[in-house]
C-alpha positions, -999 to 999 in steps of 0.1 A, spaced: -122 162 -557 -90 161 -537 -93 153 -500 -74 174 -475 -55 150 -453 -45 161 -420 -7 162 -415 6 137 -390 32 152 -366 57 128 -351 83 137 -325 120 131 -331 120 105 -303 90 86 -318 106 87 -353 140 75 -341 123 47 -320 105 36 -352 137 37 -372 156 15 -347 127 -10 -345 121 -13 -383 138 -28 -413 119 -10 -441 106 25 -447 71 11 -448 74 -2 -413 85 32 -401 56 49 -419 32 24 -403 45 31 -368 46 69 -371 14 73 -392 33 94 -418 32 89 -455 59 67 -470 74 95 -490 75 118 -460 91 91 -440 118 84 -466 126 122 -469 127 126 -431 150 95 -428 173 109 -454 176 143 -439 180 130 -404 207 105 -415 226 133 -432 223 156 -402 234 130 -377 263 117 -400 277 152 -399 280 147 -361 294 112 -364 262 93 -356 249 67 -380 214 53 -384 206 17 -394 203 11 -431 167 8 -443 155 -15 -471 128 -8 -496 99 -32 -494 101 -56 -523 71 -54 -547 50 -85 -547 49 -99 -582 29 -126 -598 46 -160 -596 46 -163 -634 48 -126 -644 65 -135 -677 36 -158 -686 11 -131 -676 29 -106 -699 28 -131 -727 -9 -134 -724 -13 -96 -724 8 -93 -756 -12 -121 -773 -45 -103 -764 -32 -70 -777 -19 -85 -809 -53 -101 -815 -71 -68 -807 -49 -48 -831 -48 -75 -858 -77 -60 -878 -64 -24 -878 
């Protein structure tokens, strides 16, 4: 069952305040209460609209994914397990 989530409305002032006090899209989303994808879309549209008027917004960074310290070793273990599992087929 899909839950209906209430849309979060954020004023332009609150959104731009969050933009100027953040370094990542995730930080903006956390400050405004909006979804990350909505935040990224709004940032992009706002940036384009303001650029047409000669105003620039600060560049945002994407939050780096957290990876296992030895992700290659972890993948090797997975491959070994899969090979062992499919050996008898």
